[in-house]
C-alpha positions as protocol buffer text, in pm:
chain_id: "A"
residue {
  index: 1
  type: UNK
  ca { x: -2317 y: -1287 z: 489 }
}
residue {
  index: 2
  type: UNK
  ca { x: -1968 y: -1216 z: 361 }
}
residue {
  index: 3
  type: UNK
  ca { x: -1813 y: -1424 z: 80 }
}
residue {
  index: 4
  type: UNK
  ca { x: -1431 y: -1419 z: 56 }
}
residue {
  index: 5
  type: UNK
  ca { x: -1211 y: -1544 z: -226 }
}
residue {
  index: 6
  type: UNK
  ca { x: -892 y: -1662 z: -48 }
}
residue {
  index: 7
  type: UNK
  ca { x: -564 y: -1742 z: -227 }
}
residue {
  index: 8
  type: UNK
  ca { x: -239 y: -1901 z: -132 }
}
residue {
  index: 9
  type: UNK
  ca { x: 43 y: -2037 z: -348 }
}
residue {
  index: 10
  type: UNK
  ca { x: -173 y: -2034 z: -661 }
}
residue {
  index: 11
  type: UNK
  ca { x: -464 y: -2207 z: -494 }
}
residue {
  index: 12
  type: UNK
  ca { x: -803 y: -2041 z: -457 }
}
residue {
  index: 13
  type: UNK
  ca { x: -1101 y: -2099 z: -226 }
}
residue {
  index: 14
  type: UNK
  ca { x: -1436 y: -1924 z: -179 }
}
residue {
  index: 15
  type: UNK
  ca { x: -1550 y: -1907 z: 185 }
}
residue {
  index: 16
  type: UNK
  ca { x: -1876 y: -1766 z: 312 }
}
residue {
  index: 17
  type: UNK
  ca { x: -1883 y: -1620 z: 660 }
}
residue {
  index: 18
  type: UNK
  ca { x: -2008 y: -1703 z: 916 }
}
residue {
  index: 19
  type: UNK
  ca { x: -1863 y: -2052 z: 863 }
}
residue {
  index: 20
  type: UNK
  ca { x: -1867 y: -2371 z: 1078 }
}
residue {
  index: 21
  type: UNK
  ca { x: -1539 y: -2508 z: 1218 }
}
residue {
  index: 22
  type: UNK
  ca { x: -1533 y: -2784 z: 956 }
}
residue {
  index: 23
  type: UNK
  ca { x: -1571 y: -2531 z: 669 }
}
residue {
  index: 24
  type: UNK
  ca { x: -1283 y: -2327 z: 807 }
}
residue {
  index: 25
  type: UNK
  ca { x: -1063 y: -2642 z: 825 }
}
residue {
  index: 26
  type: UNK
  ca { x: -1164 y: -2741 z: 476 }
}
residue {
  index: 27
  type: UNK
  ca { x: -1062 y: -2401 z: 347 }
}
residue {
  index: 28
  type: UNK
  ca { x: -720 y: -2432 z: 517 }
}
residue {
  index: 29
  type: UNK
  ca { x: -666 y: -2772 z: 365 }
}
residue {
  index: 30
  type: UNK
  ca { x: -771 y: -2657 z: 20 }
}
residue {
  index: 31
  type: UNK
  ca { x: -533 y: -2357 z: 48 }
}
residue {
  index: 32
  type: UNK
  ca { x: -256 y: -2575 z: 200 }
}
residue {
  index: 33
  type: UNK
  ca { x: -208 y: -2329 z: 494 }
}
residue {
  index: 34
  type: UNK
  ca { x: -196 y: -2382 z: 864 }
}
residue {
  index: 35
  type: UNK
  ca { x: -342 y: -2043 z: 948 }
}
residue {
  index: 36
  type: UNK
  ca { x: -552 y: -1789 z: 754 }
}
residue {
  index: 37
  type: UNK
  ca { x: -281 y: -1526 z: 802 }
}
residue {
  index: 38
  type: UNK
  ca { x: -91 y: -1723 z: 533 }
}
residue {
  index: 39
  type: UNK
  ca { x: -367 y: -1660 z: 274 }
}
residue {
  index: 40
  type: UNK
  ca { x: -458 y: -1349 z: 87 }
}
residue {
  index: 41
  type: UNK
  ca { x: -806 y: -1211 z: 26 }
}
residue {
  index: 42
  type: UNK
  ca { x: -852 y: -1132 z: -341 }
}
residue {
  index: 43
  type: UNK
  ca { x: -1226 y: -1063 z: -343 }
}
residue {
  index: 44
  type: UNK
  ca { x: -1494 y: -969 z: -97 }
}
residue {
  index: 45
  type: UNK
  ca { x: -1866 y: -986 z: -167 }
}
residue {
  index: 46
  type: UNK
  ca { x: -2151 y: -899 z: 66 }
}
residue {
  index: 47
  type: UNK
  ca { x: -2505 y: -1050 z: 66 }
}
residue {
  index: 48
  type: UNK
  ca { x: -2638 y: -708 z: 139 }
}
residue {
  index: 49
  type: UNK
  ca { x: -2488 y: -378 z: 2 }
}
residue {
  index: 50
  type: UNK
  ca { x: -2520 y: -197 z: 339 }
}
residue {
  index: 51
  type: UNK
  ca { x: -2264 y: -433 z: 494 }
}
residue {
  index: 52
  type: UNK
  ca { x: -1984 y: -264 z: 297 }
}
residue {
  index: 53
  type: UNK
  ca { x: -2055 y: 58 z: 489 }
}
residue {
  index: 54
  type: UNK
  ca { x: -2011 y: -123 z: 827 }
}
residue {
  index: 55
  type: UNK
  ca { x: -1657 y: -251 z: 754 }
}
residue {
  index: 56
  type: UNK
  ca { x: -1337 y: -60 z: 688 }
}
residue {
  index: 57
  type: UNK
  ca { x: -1273 y: -77 z: 322 }
}
residue {
  index: 58
  type: UNK
  ca { x: -1063 y: 235 z: 254 }
}
residue {
  index: 59
  type: UNK
  ca { x: -757 y: 115 z: 63 }
}
residue {
  index: 60
  type: UNK
  ca { x: -596 y: 456 z: 49 }
}
residue {
  index: 61
  type: UNK
  ca { x: -592 y: 493 z: 426 }
}
residue {
  index: 62
  type: UNK
  ca { x: -420 y: 165 z: 484 }
}
residue {
  index: 63
  type: UNK
  ca { x: -192 y: 156 z: 179 }
}
residue {
  index: 64
  type: UNK
  ca { x: -272 y: -203 z: 116 }
}
residue {
  index: 65
  type: UNK
  ca { x: -305 y: -193 z: -265 }
}
residue {
  index: 66
  type: UNK
  ca { x: -571 y: -117 z: -516 }
}
residue {
  index: 67
  type: UNK
  ca { x: -939 y: -119 z: -425 }
}
residue {
  index: 68
  type: UNK
  ca { x: -1194 y: -327 z: -616 }
}
residue {
  index: 69
  type: UNK
  ca { x: -1566 y: -260 z: -647 }
}
residue {
  index: 70
  type: UNK
  ca { x: -1630 y: -319 z: -274 }
}
residue {
  index: 71
  type: UNK
  ca { x: -1303 y: -184 z: -134 }
}
residue {
  index: 72
  type: UNK
  ca { x: -971 y: -327 z: -53 }
}
residue {
  index: 73
  type: UNK
  ca { x: -938 y: -700 z: 15 }
}
residue {
  index: 74
  type: UNK
  ca { x: -587 y: -627 z: 155 }
}
residue {
  index: 75
  type: UNK
  ca { x: -735 y: -405 z: 424 }
}
residue {
  index: 76
  type: UNK
  ca { x: -998 y: -662 z: 503 }
}
residue {
  index: 77
  type: UNK
  ca { x: -735 y: -929 z: 568 }
}
residue {
  index: 78
  type: UNK
  ca { x: -659 y: -836 z: 932 }
}
residue {
  index: 79
  type: UNK
  ca { x: -1024 y: -789 z: 1025 }
}
residue {
  index: 80
  type: UNK
  ca { x: -1122 y: -1118 z: 855 }
}
residue {
  index: 81
  type: UNK
  ca { x: -834 y: -1307 z: 1022 }
}
residue {
  index: 82
  type: UNK
  ca { x: -961 y: -1173 z: 1359 }
}
residue {
  index: 83
  type: UNK
  ca { x: -1320 y: -1283 z: 1273 }
}
residue {
  index: 84
  type: UNK
  ca { x: -1201 y: -1632 z: 1178 }
}
residue {
  index: 85
  type: UNK
  ca { x: -998 y: -1659 z: 1496 }
}
residue {
  index: 86
  type: UNK
  ca { x: -1293 y: -1543 z: 1708 }
}
residue {
  index: 87
  type: UNK
  ca { x: -1516 y: -1804 z: 1542 }
}
residue {
  index: 88
  type: UNK
  ca { x: -1315 y: -2082 z: 1704 }
}
């Protein structure tokens, strides 16, 4: 499982993936966005440490800002938006 902290316009929402359609819609309402591309990912947590090695988390390679303890939430944004879109 992946747990994301999403932010938009000063609002914050924690979303666990995979998520049901209703949870995704609730997150968008809470963030006041029409699409997840309008939100930023400020934190990424994994239920199992080995998951971090399966996803691209190299902030330096992408130039998407500073990395935190699991990598770069900025770099994860595109991958996660694709995952959310594929979940539909």
